N, C-alpha and C positions, 0 to 999 in steps of 0.2 A: 504494500500500500504506500502511495506517495506521501510526501510530507504535507502537501496541501490537503489531501484527504484526511490525514490524521488531525490536522488543525481544524478542519471542518467538523469532524466527529467530536473533538473536544469542545468546540464551541456549541454544538448541538446538545451535548450532555450537560454542559454548564447551564444552558438556557432551561432545559427540563428540570434540573435540580433547583434552579432559582424559582421557577414557577411552582414547583411542588412545595417549596418552603412557604411561598405566599399563600397557597391554598390550604395549608395544613389546618389552620384554625376552623375554616368553614367546613372541612371534611370530617371534623370530629363527630358531628351529629350523625351524618350518614353512616359512619363506621359503627357508632354505638347502636344505631337502629339495626344494622346488619347483624351485629352480635346478639341483639335481642331476638332477631328471627332465628338464629342458630339455637339459642336457649329454648325458644318456644318449640322448635323442631325436635329437640331432645325430649322435652316433656310430652309432646305428641306421640313420639315413638314409644315411650314407656307406657302411656295409657293404652295405645293400640295393642302393644304386646300383651298387656294384661287382659284386654278384651278377647284377643285371639286365643290366648291360653285358656281363658274361661270357656270359650266355645269348644276347645279340644278336651275339656274336662279337667283342666288344671286351674285352680283358683276360683274365685267367686265374684269377679268384676261384673258390674251391671250398668244400669242407666246413669248412675252418677258419673262413672268414668266416661261413658259415651257423651254425656252433655259437656263434660270438661274438655274432651277432645274436640267437639264441635266449636266450643268457645275459643280454644286455642287456634283453630283454623281461621276464625274471624280475626283474632288478634294478629296472627301472622300476616294476613292480607293487609290489615291496617298499617302494620309496621313497614310492609313493602311499599305501600302508597306513599307513606310519609318519607321513606328513604328516597324514593324516586323524585319527589318534589324538592327535597333538600339538594339532591344532586343537580337537578335542572337549574335551581336558583344559583348554585355554585358555578355551574358551567356558563350561565348567561352573564354573571358578573365578571368571570374571567375573560370571556370573549369580548365584552364591551371594553374592558381595560386594555386588552391586547390590541384590539382593532384601533383604539384611540392612539396607542403608542406607535403602531406601525404606520397609521395614516399621518400622524405628526411627522414621523421621520421621512416618509415619502414626500410630504409637502416641503420639509426643510431641504431635502436633497434637490427637489425640483428637476430642472433639465440635466443636472449632472448624473442622474440615474439613467444608465444606458438601456434598461429593460423596456420592452414595448409595453403599451398600456394594458394589453391582455394579461401579461405575466404579472404585472403589478396588481391587477384586480384579483387574479388567482391567489396571490399572497394574502390579500386582505380577507378573502372569503374562504377558499378551500383549505389553505394551510392552517388557519386559525381554527377551523372546524376540527381538523385532525388533532390539534392540541387540546381541544375540549374533551375528546375521547380519552386522552391520556390523563387529564385531571379528574374527570368525573367517573370514569370506569376503571382505568388501570390502577390508579393509586388506592381507591377503596378496596378493589379486588385484591391487590397485593397484601394489604393489611389483613383482610378477612381470610385470605388463603392460608395465613399462618395461624391467626387466632381462632378461626372457626373450627378447622380440623383438630387443633389441639384440644379445644373444649369438648368436641365429640369423642375424640380418642380417650380423654380423661373419663367421660361418662361411661364409655365401653369398658375401660379398665376397672371402674368401680363395680360394674356388673360381672366382668370376667377379665382378669388381667391378661390372659393369652389373647383374647379377642382385641383388647386395646392395643397390644403389641402388634398384631396383624395389621390393624388400621394405620398405626404409626409408621410401619415399614412401607405400606402402600403410599402414604403421603410423602415419605422421603424419596421414593422413586419417581415422583411426579416431576421434579425439576430436571432429573436426568433424562426423562422421556422428552420433555419440552426442549432441552438443549440439543438432543439428538435430531429432533424434527425441525428445529428452528435455525440450523446453520445456514447462513446466507439469506435468511428471511429479511433482515434489515436492509441489505443491499437490494433485494428484490422490491421491497416497499419503496425505497428511495428512487429506484428506476421507474417505478410506477408513477410516483409523484412528478418526476421529471417529464415523463410522457404526458401526464395530465396537464402540466403547466404549458408545455409546447402546444398541445391541442387547444387549450383555453385561449392562450395568447394569439395563436394563428386565427382561430375562429373570430374573436372579437376584432382583431385588426382588419380581417377581410370583410367583416360586416360593415365596418366604418368606411372602407374603401370600395364597397360594392358597386357604386355607379362607375368608378374607374375600371373595375374588372369587366363590367358589361360593355363599356365603350370599346375596350381593347379585346373583347371576345375571349376573355380568359376565365370565364366563370366555370366552364367544364373542367379545365385543367386544375383550377383551385378546388373544385369539388372532389376531384380524384386525389389531390394532395391531402385534403381533409380526411378522406376515406382511409388513406394510408396511415395518417397519424392516429385515427380512431382504431384501426386494426392493431397498431403497435400498442396502444393503451389497453386494448382487450387482451392481448397476449401477456402484457405485464400483470394485469389484474388476475388472470387465470393462474399465473405462477404464484402469486400471493395466496390465492384461494387454495391451491394445492397444499401449501404449507399449513393453512388453517385446518384442512381436512385431516392431514396427517397428525397434527397435534390433538385434534378431537378424538381420532381413532386410538391414539396411545392412551388417552384418559379412559376411554371406555374399556380397553383391555385391562387396565389396572383395576377398574371398578369390578369387572367380571371376575378377575383373579381374586380380589378380596372376598367377594361373595362366596366363591368356590371354597376358599380356605376356611371361611367361617362355617360353611355348610359341612365340610369335612370335620371341622372341630366339634360341632354340636350334633352331628348325625344327619343324614339326609332326611330321616323321618323321626319325629320325636318319639322316644321310647320311654317305657316306664322307668328305665334305669337312669335317665337324665336327672341330675340333682336339682336343676333350677330351670324349668321350661320357660318361665317368663324372661329370665336373663338371656337365654338362647335366642328367643324371638326378638327381644330388645336389641341385641347386638346386630342381628341381621337387618332390622329396620333402620339402624343407625347408618348403614352404608350410604343410602342416598343423601342423608344429611351431611355425612362426612365429605362426600365428593361434590356437593352442590357449590360450596365456595371455590373448590379447585376448578370446577367446570366454568364458573364465572371468570376465574383467573385466566384459564386457558383462552377463553373468548376475548378477554381484555388484553391478553398478551399481544395480539395483533394490533390493538389500538396503540400500544407502546411502539411497535415497529413503524406504524404509520406516522406517529408523532415524531420519531427520530428523523424520518425523511423530511417532514415538514419543518422541524426545528433547524435542520441544516441550512435551509433557505432563509428562515426567519432570523436566525442568530445574528447575521451582520446588521440587520435593521434594528434589533432589540438590544444589541450590545451597548455597553456603556461607552460614551464617546471618549476617544483618546485625547489626552491633554486637558488643560483647563477649559471650562465651558465658554470663557470669554467674558469681557466686561459689558455692562449695560449702561446706556446713556441716561443721565438724569433728565436731560431735556434735549430737544432737537435744535441744533444751531441754525440760525436763519441764513448765515453766509458760510460758504464752504470753499476751501482751496483744496484741489485734488492734485497730488504729486505722485508720479511714477518715476522711480530712480533705479535704473539698471535692473528692471524686472524681467525675470525668466520664468517660463512655464512650459512644462512638457506633459502631454497627455499619454503618450506611448513612447517608451524608451527606444523602440525600433524605428521611430519616425523623427524627422527634424522637429525642433521645439516650436511651439505655437508662438511664444514670445521669447526673443533672444536679446535681452539687454535693452528693453524699451524704456525710454526716458521722455517725459513731458510734464508740463504743469498747466492747470486750468484755474484761472482766477475767478472770484465771485462775479457773477453777471456776464461771464464770458462763455461763448459757445465754441467748442472744438469739434470739428468734423473729421472723423477718421476715414481716410480713403485708401483704397488699395484693392488688389485682386482678391477673389475668393480664397480663403485659407491664409490670408496675410496676417491675421491675428486680431482683426477688429472686434469680433464678437467675444474673443477671449478677454479683452479689456473689460467689457461689460460684465462678463461672468465673475471676474475678480472683484469688481466693485459691488456686485450684488451678493457676494459671499458664497457663491456656488463652487468656487475653487479657491485654493490658497496658492500663492506664488511659491515656486521652488526656491527662489532666491531674489534678492533685491528688496526694495522698500516701497510700500504704498502708504502714503500719508494723507490724512484728512485734517486740515488746519494744523499741519505740522506734527500731528500725533500718529503713531503707527496704527494703521487700520486693521492689521491682523490680530490685534489684541481684543478687538470687539467681537462679540458673538455674531455669527453670520446673520441671525435675524435682525440684529441691530443695524447692520449695514443696509438691509432692505428697508428698514424704517426711514433711512435717510434719502431714499430715492423714489422717483416715479419712473415707470418703465412703459414704453410702447414698442411692441415688436412688429414683425412683418405682417402678421395676420392677427387681427384682434379676435379673441375668442369670446363670444357672447353666449350667455347661458339662457335657457328658456325662462322668460320672465319679461317684465316691462323694461322699457328703456331706462326709466327712473331707477329701477332695482339694479340694472346692470351698471349704471354709473355710480350708484351708491356703494357698490362693493369696495370702492377705493377707500371709503370712510363711512362705515355703517351708521355712525352716530350723527352724520351730517343732517342738517335741517333741509326741508324742501326748497327753501330759498337758495341755499348754497348749491344744491344739486342743479337747480335751474340756472344759476349764474355760471356754473361750470359748463353746462350744456350750451349756453349762449356764447361763452368764450370760445368753445370748440366748434361753433357753427352747427351744432346738432339741431338747434331750434330752427335753422333754415329749412330743414326737411321735416322736422317733427311737427311743425305747425300745420303741415298739409296732411298729417295722418289723422285717423278718425278720433283718437283719444290723446293726441299729443305725446308727451313723455310717458303716459300711462298705457301706450299701445304695446300689446304683447308681441314679442319676437320669438321665433323658434330657436331650438338648440343650434349653436354654431352661427347665430345671426341670421337664420333663415327668414327671408322676407325683406332683408336689407341688402343694398349693394355693398361691394367691397369698400368703396369710399365712405359710405355712411357708417359702416361698422368701424372703420378706422377713426372716424371722428368721435364715436362713442368712447373708443380707447383713449383718445386725447382728452376727452371730457373727464375721464377717470383721473388722468394725470393732473388736470387743473384742480379737481376736487381734493386730491391727496395733498397738494400744495407743499411738496417736499423741496428741500434746498438743492437737491441734485436731480437732474433730468437725464435719463439714459434712453436713447432711441436706437433701435436696431432695424435698419432698412425700413423706416416707417412709411415710405411712399412706394415701396416695391409693389408691382402688380396693379398700379393705378394708371389710368390714362392721363395724358398731359393736363387736361382741364381739371380733373379731380385732384391731381397731384398739386397743382398750384393753389387750390383751395385749402388742402390739408397743410401745405407748407406755410400758408399764412397763419393758420391756427398754431402750428408748431413754433413759428417765430414769436408769437405772443406768449406761448407757454415758456419759452426759453428766456424771455426778457426778465432780467433781474435775478436769474438763477444760474447756477453752474450747470452747464449742459455738455454732454458728450454724445455725439451722434456717429454711428457707424453706417455708412451708406455708399452706394455706387452712383447715386443720382447726381448728375451734373447740375441739375436745377437746385438741389439742396446745397451742393457745394458752393454755388454762386451766391445764395442769399442768406445762408444761416450763420456762417461764422468763419473763424480761422480754420484752414484745412491742413491736416497733418498726413502726409503720405507714409504708409507703412508697407514694407516689403519683407517677407520672410521673418516677421516678428520684430523688425527694427524700423525705427524712424529714419526715413531717407530724404525728407524734405518737407518744408512748410511754406504756405502761402496764405495770403489774406483772401477772404471771400471775394469772388468776382474776378480774381486774377486768372 
């Protein structure tokens, strides 16, 4: 096994141990209820043994014992319902906490996370569901698999020491049988989760791009590819199920062997020479109660295997962050000086650096336009300033202070961002603008919309800013959606404005309107704009040419 695989396994085990420790207090009640069920099962077995012995002519048990046995059946059912409810509550609380933690981390990583949307969705949904099985089925079953059989074996030993010893030996053989049938099961489960993640990610990504697939007549090929991925998942799942069947079969063999030994011990048929017929029947009836916790443990064992595969993928997201968390700002400065000094950044050691000693300074109220070919490093500058990456070397300063000592979220508090394509959510225009500052009053939202020229087209809509738009901005043109994004930046009112190709994909007329809104947005603020647009370079500010991650020349706007 490679070192990377060993590290992954250690991280997964550490995550499972940490979650088990957190769930320990909530699991105490379900475990206690489970032990109560075992005790009730022992009492039931004794009463039923007395009734059967009486029917065979040994003893004088009657209606009192029958009524008590019926009452114990009802009590056992009640304990089972209470235990299930407690486990459901524990699982729901754990899933809510884990999903919140994973979602927060995914949001914090933002575009620096290379996984497609489908795989990230599978992490939040499927992988955490697998961890629920570990917490609510495996952990209680592991405790009850030790305490329950020990309690039953003690009761059998009280009635007949040899019978108790037979049950104890059968219980000790159970881990051996599970180990023999479970070799490689964790790897099979992990491969199953990998296949499920690939299928989920591919399906969601292709559904999002279905119009493009249809236009290029690739729908049939993608359907075949999805079928191949589904077949792979089916094969992986069947391998895991084979392990489950083998484990269950080994348990049944042990149970049958225990019954056979007890039958030999007490005689195939009760005879007059048996010293204690009630004890003989009692020990035979204890076999189901003895193996019931072990059977639950065997079934839950596969929950643990699934959880290990899921934990291997979740561990990097739920791991404690390396290094100090970073400082937080007491207040947002109104003026900001941005300085890059010999900044270097590499994404992949096998490829040239994205930034190779980049140096520049932007003063308050100044707009710097980063120009250069694709891959020159323009977008990398914005990622560093938004905290999605840390520089390998060099210094990034804000008002003369090292920016890397701030928490990444604090860097994003300092900036307003407008990208190439504005993503609008299903909701009204007002709601989409207010995302930049949820506490903003209606008057502030309307002022931002006016400044970004959103009102120029919103007044012609049926309900103005309260007009509903579809997911992804359905119902608006590209230019209109981009103006909504600019309105968000106006409403955020941050001292630093970061724009990444804000007029890409716009026609010249719409571009000039958006550029006018951007010019007003940048006025009085520190602004850095990455763009190929010649029109933007002519009107927005000082232009810095970047090539291979280095500054190669500067000129004023319009030159």
